[in-house]
LOBA-324942 format. One line per field, with one value per atom (N, C-alpha, C, O, CB): residue in three letters; y, z, x. Coordinates in nm, 2 decimals, always signed. Atoms other than C-alpha are relative to their C-alpha. Glycine has a CB too. Layout:
N
aa <- c(ALA,...)
c2 <- c(Y,...)
c3 <- c(Z,...)
c1 <- c(X,...)
//
This chain:
80
aa <- c(UNK,UNK,UNK,UNK,UNK,UNK,UNK,UNK,UNK,UNK,UNK,UNK,UNK,UNK,UNK,UNK,UNK,UNK,UNK,UNK,UNK,UNK,UNK,UNK,UNK,UNK,UNK,UNK,UNK,UNK,UNK,UNK,UNK,UNK,UNK,UNK,UNK,UNK,UNK,UNK,UNK,UNK,UNK,UNK,UNK,UNK,UNK,UNK,UNK,UNK,UNK,UNK,UNK,UNK,UNK,UNK,UNK,UNK,UNK,UNK,UNK,UNK,UNK,UNK,UNK,UNK,UNK,UNK,UNK,UNK,UNK,UNK,UNK,UNK,UNK,UNK,UNK,UNK,UNK,UNK,UNK,UNK,UNK,UNK,UNK,UNK,UNK,UNK,UNK,UNK,UNK,UNK,UNK,UNK,UNK,UNK,UNK,UNK,UNK,UNK,UNK,UNK,UNK,UNK,UNK,UNK,UNK,UNK,UNK,UNK,UNK,UNK,UNK,UNK,UNK,UNK,UNK,UNK,UNK,UNK,UNK,UNK,UNK,UNK,UNK,UNK,UNK,UNK,UNK,UNK,UNK,UNK,UNK,UNK,UNK,UNK,UNK,UNK,UNK,UNK,UNK,UNK,UNK,UNK,UNK,UNK,UNK,UNK,UNK,UNK,UNK,UNK,UNK,UNK,UNK,UNK,UNK,UNK,UNK,UNK,UNK,UNK,UNK,UNK,UNK,UNK,UNK,UNK,UNK,UNK,UNK,UNK,UNK,UNK,UNK,UNK,UNK,UNK,UNK,UNK,UNK,UNK,UNK,UNK,UNK,UNK,UNK,UNK,UNK,UNK,UNK,UNK,UNK,UNK,UNK,UNK,UNK,UNK,UNK,UNK,UNK,UNK,UNK,UNK,UNK,UNK,UNK,UNK,UNK,UNK,UNK,UNK,UNK,UNK,UNK,UNK,UNK,UNK,UNK,UNK,UNK,UNK,UNK,UNK,UNK,UNK,UNK,UNK,UNK,UNK,UNK,UNK,UNK,UNK,UNK,UNK,UNK,UNK,UNK,UNK,UNK,UNK,UNK,UNK,UNK,UNK,UNK,UNK,UNK,UNK,UNK,UNK,UNK,UNK,UNK,UNK,UNK,UNK,UNK,UNK,UNK,UNK,UNK,UNK,UNK,UNK,UNK,UNK,UNK,UNK,UNK,UNK,UNK,UNK,UNK,UNK,UNK,UNK,UNK,UNK,UNK,UNK,UNK,UNK,UNK,UNK,UNK,UNK,UNK,UNK,UNK,UNK,UNK,UNK,UNK,UNK,UNK,UNK,UNK,UNK,UNK,UNK,UNK,UNK,UNK,UNK,UNK,UNK,UNK,UNK,UNK,UNK,UNK,UNK,UNK,UNK,UNK,UNK,UNK,UNK,UNK,UNK,UNK,UNK,UNK,UNK,UNK,UNK,UNK,UNK,UNK,UNK,UNK,UNK,UNK,UNK,UNK,UNK,UNK,UNK,UNK,UNK,UNK,UNK,UNK,UNK,UNK,UNK,UNK,UNK,UNK,UNK,UNK,UNK,UNK,UNK,UNK,UNK,UNK,UNK,UNK,UNK,UNK,UNK,UNK,UNK,UNK,UNK,UNK,UNK,UNK,UNK,UNK,UNK,UNK,UNK,UNK,UNK,UNK,UNK,UNK,UNK,UNK,UNK,UNK,UNK,UNK,UNK,UNK,UNK,UNK,UNK,UNK,UNK,UNK,UNK,UNK,UNK,UNK,UNK)
c2 <- c(+0.00,+2.06,-0.15,-0.16,+0.03,+0.15,+1.65,+0.00,-0.07,-0.12,+0.04,+1.65,+0.07,+0.01,+0.06,-0.04,+1.90,-0.05,-0.06,+0.11,+0.11,+1.69,-0.11,-0.14,-0.06,+0.10,+1.41,+0.02,-0.07,-0.07,-0.08,+1.63,+0.00,-0.04,+0.22,-0.01,+1.70,-0.13,-0.13,+0.11,+0.15,+1.34,-0.04,-0.09,-0.09,+0.05,+1.25,+0.00,-0.09,+0.06,-0.07,+1.50,-0.04,-0.07,+0.14,+0.05,+1.42,-0.14,-0.16,+0.03,+0.15,+1.04,+0.01,-0.05,-0.08,+0.01,+1.11,+0.07,+0.05,+0.07,-0.04,+1.30,-0.06,-0.06,+0.11,+0.08,+1.11,-0.13,-0.16,-0.01,+0.10,+0.80,+0.06,+0.00,-0.06,-0.02,+0.99,+0.03,+0.02,+0.11,-0.01,+1.09,-0.13,-0.13,+0.08,+0.12,+0.74,-0.08,-0.17,-0.04,+0.06,+0.66,-0.09,-0.14,-0.05,+0.10,+0.43,+0.03,+0.14,-0.03,-0.03,+0.35,-0.01,-0.01,-0.07,+0.04,+0.29,+0.15,+0.24,-0.10,-0.10,+0.55,+0.00,-0.10,-0.04,+0.04,+0.66,-0.11,-0.16,+0.14,+0.06,+0.48,-0.18,-0.27,+0.07,+0.17,+0.12,+0.00,-0.12,-0.02,+0.01,+0.21,-0.03,-0.12,+0.11,+0.01,+0.25,-0.13,-0.18,+0.13,+0.13,-0.10,-0.06,-0.11,-0.04,+0.05,-0.23,-0.02,-0.13,+0.06,+0.00,-0.11,-0.05,-0.11,+0.09,+0.06,-0.20,-0.11,-0.15,+0.00,+0.13,-0.54,-0.06,-0.18,-0.07,+0.04,-0.50,+0.01,+0.09,+0.15,+0.01,-0.62,+0.02,+0.00,-0.09,+0.02,-0.58,-0.09,-0.10,+0.13,+0.11,-0.86,+0.02,+0.07,-0.16,+0.01,-0.89,-0.10,-0.07,+0.12,+0.11,-1.23,-0.03,-0.01,-0.05,+0.04,-1.35,-0.12,-0.13,+0.12,+0.10,-1.69,-0.02,+0.00,-0.11,-0.01,-1.74,+0.07,+0.02,-0.07,-0.12,-1.43,+0.02,+0.08,+0.05,+0.00,-1.46,+0.12,+0.20,-0.08,-0.09,-1.18,+0.02,-0.07,-0.03,+0.04,-1.07,-0.01,+0.05,+0.10,-0.01,-1.13,+0.08,+0.04,-0.12,-0.04,-0.88,+0.00,-0.04,+0.08,+0.04,-0.88,+0.07,+0.14,-0.10,-0.06,-0.75,-0.11,-0.20,+0.15,+0.10,-0.96,+0.03,+0.14,-0.02,-0.01,-1.04,+0.11,+0.09,-0.16,-0.12,-0.74,-0.06,-0.12,+0.13,+0.09,-0.87,+0.11,+0.21,-0.06,-0.09,-0.70,+0.13,+0.22,-0.08,-0.12,-0.47,+0.09,+0.21,-0.03,-0.13,-0.32,+0.05,+0.17,-0.05,-0.06,-0.29,+0.10,+0.19,-0.11,-0.09,-0.09,+0.13,+0.24,-0.12,-0.12,+0.15,+0.04,+0.15,-0.03,-0.07,+0.21,+0.10,+0.21,-0.09,-0.10,+0.32,+0.08,+0.18,-0.09,-0.12,+0.52,+0.10,+0.21,-0.04,-0.10,+0.70,+0.03,+0.10,-0.07,-0.04,+0.74,-0.03,+0.06,+0.20,+0.02,+0.56,-0.13,-0.22,-0.02,+0.10,+0.33,-0.14,-0.12,+0.07,+0.14,-0.04,-0.01,-0.01,-0.10,+0.05,-0.12,-0.05,-0.08,-0.10,+0.06,-0.26,-0.02,+0.07,+0.09,+0.01,-0.45,-0.15,-0.18,+0.04,+0.13,-0.81,-0.07,-0.08,-0.09,+0.09,-1.03,+0.02,+0.10,-0.10,+0.04,-1.11,-0.09,-0.18,-0.01,+0.10,-1.31,-0.05,+0.05,+0.02,+0.04,-1.51,+0.01,+0.01,-0.17,+0.01,-1.52,-0.12,-0.11,+0.14,+0.10,-1.84,-0.06,-0.16,-0.08)
c3 <- c(-0.07,-0.16,-0.03,-0.09,+0.15,+0.01,-0.18,-0.13,-0.14,+0.04,+0.15,-0.56,-0.01,-0.06,-0.13,+0.00,-0.52,+0.07,+0.03,+0.03,-0.05,-0.27,-0.08,-0.10,+0.12,+0.06,-0.46,-0.15,-0.20,-0.02,+0.14,-0.79,+0.06,+0.00,-0.04,-0.03,-0.56,+0.06,+0.08,+0.09,-0.02,-0.47,-0.10,-0.10,+0.05,+0.13,-0.80,-0.04,-0.08,-0.09,+0.05,-0.89,+0.06,+0.00,+0.00,-0.05,-0.61,-0.02,-0.04,+0.14,+0.06,-0.69,-0.12,-0.14,-0.02,+0.16,-1.05,+0.01,-0.08,-0.11,+0.00,-0.96,+0.06,+0.00,+0.03,-0.04,-0.73,-0.09,-0.09,+0.07,+0.07,-0.95,-0.12,-0.13,-0.04,+0.10,-1.24,+0.06,-0.01,-0.10,-0.02,-1.01,+0.03,+0.00,+0.09,+0.01,-0.94,-0.11,-0.10,+0.02,+0.12,-1.29,-0.04,-0.15,+0.01,+0.01,-1.24,-0.14,-0.17,+0.15,+0.11,-1.56,+0.04,-0.05,-0.11,-0.04,-1.33,+0.01,+0.07,+0.18,+0.00,-1.40,+0.16,+0.24,-0.11,-0.15,-1.04,+0.02,+0.13,+0.07,-0.03,-1.12,+0.00,+0.05,-0.13,+0.02,-1.20,+0.14,+0.18,-0.15,-0.10,-0.88,+0.13,+0.21,+0.01,-0.12,-0.65,-0.07,+0.04,+0.04,+0.05,-0.84,+0.09,+0.19,-0.15,-0.09,-0.69,+0.18,+0.24,-0.03,-0.12,-0.34,+0.05,+0.16,+0.04,-0.04,-0.32,+0.03,+0.11,-0.09,-0.02,-0.31,+0.15,+0.19,-0.14,-0.16,+0.05,+0.10,+0.10,+0.06,-0.10,+0.33,+0.11,+0.12,+0.02,-0.14,+0.70,+0.07,+0.03,+0.07,-0.06,+0.91,+0.11,+0.14,-0.02,-0.14,+1.26,+0.04,+0.06,+0.04,-0.06,+1.39,+0.16,+0.24,-0.04,-0.17,+1.73,-0.04,-0.13,+0.11,+0.00,+1.80,+0.13,+0.21,-0.05,-0.13,+2.11,+0.09,+0.19,+0.03,-0.03,+2.23,+0.08,+0.19,+0.08,-0.01,+2.25,-0.02,-0.05,-0.09,+0.04,+2.21,-0.13,-0.19,+0.03,+0.14,+1.85,-0.07,-0.01,-0.08,+0.07,+1.61,-0.10,-0.18,-0.05,+0.12,+1.36,-0.11,-0.08,+0.01,+0.12,+1.04,-0.13,-0.16,-0.02,+0.16,+0.67,-0.08,-0.04,-0.07,+0.08,+0.39,-0.07,-0.11,-0.09,+0.06,+0.24,-0.13,-0.23,-0.05,+0.09,+0.01,-0.07,-0.03,+0.07,+0.10,-0.31,-0.03,+0.03,-0.16,+0.03,-0.47,-0.11,-0.14,-0.05,+0.09,-0.71,+0.05,+0.01,-0.12,-0.08,-0.45,+0.11,+0.14,+0.08,-0.05,-0.23,-0.11,-0.05,+0.05,+0.13,-0.57,+0.03,+0.09,-0.21,-0.01,-0.56,+0.12,+0.11,-0.06,-0.12,-0.20,+0.02,+0.07,+0.09,-0.01,-0.22,-0.11,-0.10,-0.03,+0.12,-0.53,+0.04,+0.00,-0.14,-0.06,-0.34,+0.13,+0.21,+0.03,-0.13,-0.05,+0.14,+0.22,+0.00,-0.10,+0.20,+0.08,+0.01,-0.06,-0.10,+0.47,-0.03,-0.08,+0.17,+0.00,+0.46,+0.11,+0.23,+0.04,-0.14,+0.70,+0.08,+0.03,-0.01,-0.11,+1.01,+0.12,+0.19,+0.04,-0.11,+1.24,+0.07,+0.03,-0.01,-0.08,+1.45,-0.09,-0.07,+0.07,+0.06,+1.16,-0.14,-0.17,+0.04,+0.15,+0.77,-0.02,+0.03,-0.10,+0.03,+0.66,-0.13,-0.20,+0.03,+0.13,+0.32,-0.02,+0.07,-0.02,+0.02,+0.14,-0.10,-0.19,-0.07,+0.07,-0.01,+0.05,-0.01,+0.00)
c1 <- c(-0.12,-1.27,+0.05,+0.16,-0.03,-0.05,-1.24,+0.03,+0.13,-0.09,-0.06,-1.19,+0.13,+0.22,-0.10,-0.12,-0.93,+0.11,+0.22,+0.01,-0.11,-0.74,+0.04,+0.15,-0.04,-0.04,-0.76,+0.09,+0.16,-0.12,-0.08,-0.62,+0.17,+0.27,-0.08,-0.12,-0.34,+0.08,+0.20,-0.01,-0.04,-0.29,+0.04,+0.15,-0.09,-0.04,-0.28,+0.14,+0.21,-0.07,-0.11,-0.02,+0.12,+0.22,-0.03,-0.12,+0.22,+0.02,+0.14,+0.00,-0.04,+0.21,+0.07,+0.17,-0.12,-0.04,+0.26,+0.14,+0.21,-0.11,-0.12,+0.55,+0.11,+0.22,+0.00,-0.04,+0.69,+0.03,+0.15,-0.07,-0.01,+0.67,+0.10,+0.20,-0.13,-0.09,+0.85,+0.13,+0.23,-0.04,-0.13,+1.13,+0.06,+0.18,+0.02,-0.04,+1.16,+0.06,+0.14,-0.08,-0.04,+1.19,-0.08,-0.06,+0.12,+0.06,+0.89,-0.10,-0.14,-0.07,+0.11,+0.66,-0.09,-0.18,-0.01,+0.16,+0.35,-0.04,+0.01,-0.02,+0.11,+0.08,-0.04,-0.04,-0.13,+0.06,-0.07,-0.13,-0.16,-0.06,+0.11,-0.38,+0.05,-0.02,-0.11,-0.08,-0.15,+0.07,+0.09,+0.15,-0.07,+0.03,-0.12,-0.10,+0.08,+0.10,-0.29,-0.04,-0.08,-0.12,+0.05,-0.41,+0.09,+0.04,+0.01,-0.08,-0.10,-0.02,-0.02,+0.10,+0.04,-0.16,-0.09,-0.09,+0.00,+0.15,-0.51,+0.02,-0.07,-0.11,+0.03,-0.42,+0.07,+0.07,+0.06,-0.05,-0.24,-0.15,-0.25,+0.14,+0.11,-0.47,+0.02,+0.14,-0.06,-0.05,-0.46,-0.09,-0.21,+0.00,+0.12,-0.63,+0.02,+0.12,+0.00,+0.02,-0.72,-0.10,-0.21,-0.04,+0.03,-0.81,-0.02,+0.06,+0.09,+0.03,-0.98,-0.07,-0.14,-0.11,+0.06,-1.08,-0.05,+0.04,+0.06,+0.03,-1.28,+0.02,+0.07,+0.01,-0.03,-1.24,+0.16,+0.19,-0.12,-0.14,-0.89,+0.05,-0.04,+0.06,-0.08,-0.63,+0.00,+0.06,+0.10,-0.02,-0.66,+0.15,+0.25,-0.07,-0.14,-0.37,-0.01,-0.10,+0.06,-0.02,-0.28,+0.10,+0.21,-0.02,-0.06,-0.15,+0.01,-0.08,-0.06,+0.06,-0.08,+0.04,+0.12,+0.08,-0.01,-0.08,+0.14,+0.17,-0.11,-0.14,+0.28,+0.02,-0.05,+0.05,-0.05,+0.41,+0.08,+0.18,+0.07,-0.11,+0.55,+0.10,+0.12,-0.08,-0.09,+0.82,-0.03,+0.05,+0.11,+0.03,+0.63,-0.08,-0.10,-0.07,+0.06,+0.43,+0.11,+0.10,-0.13,-0.12,+0.75,+0.07,+0.13,+0.09,-0.08,+0.91,-0.15,-0.12,+0.01,+0.11,+0.59,-0.02,-0.07,-0.14,-0.01,+0.59,+0.12,+0.13,+0.01,-0.16,+0.97,-0.01,+0.07,+0.16,+0.02,+0.89,-0.06,-0.03,-0.07,+0.12,+0.60,+0.07,+0.00,-0.16,-0.08,+0.86,-0.11,-0.15,+0.06,+0.09,+0.61,+0.05,+0.11,-0.14,-0.06,+0.71,-0.08,-0.19,-0.03,+0.06,+0.59,-0.12,-0.08,+0.11,+0.07,+0.28,+0.07,+0.17,-0.10,-0.09,+0.42,-0.10,-0.14,+0.14,+0.05,+0.21,+0.04,+0.15,-0.14,-0.05,+0.26,+0.04,+0.16,-0.10,-0.03,+0.29,-0.02,-0.10,-0.05,+0.07,+0.25,-0.04,+0.02,+0.07,+0.08,+0.02,+0.00,+0.03,-0.11,+0.00,+0.01,-0.19,-0.27,+0.09,+0.16,-0.35,-0.02,-0.10,-0.08,+0.02,-0.31,-0.12,-0.17,+0.10)
//
């Protein structure tokens, strides 16, 4: 069942990328999206601050091609 769902997801991604005229394969798109990270930081038991790493232009174009909304949390954080 899990393999079948993965196959369907892969085919849907491939279809959406082709529709958007993207030259990326589903594997390349996932490699770009894998770099997006969610963070939550709490210091000395204060309320946690959550954020998402800054989404670059290539990641934004992959999200747009896949028709997926950008992740939204309290803030965007740089991983420099």
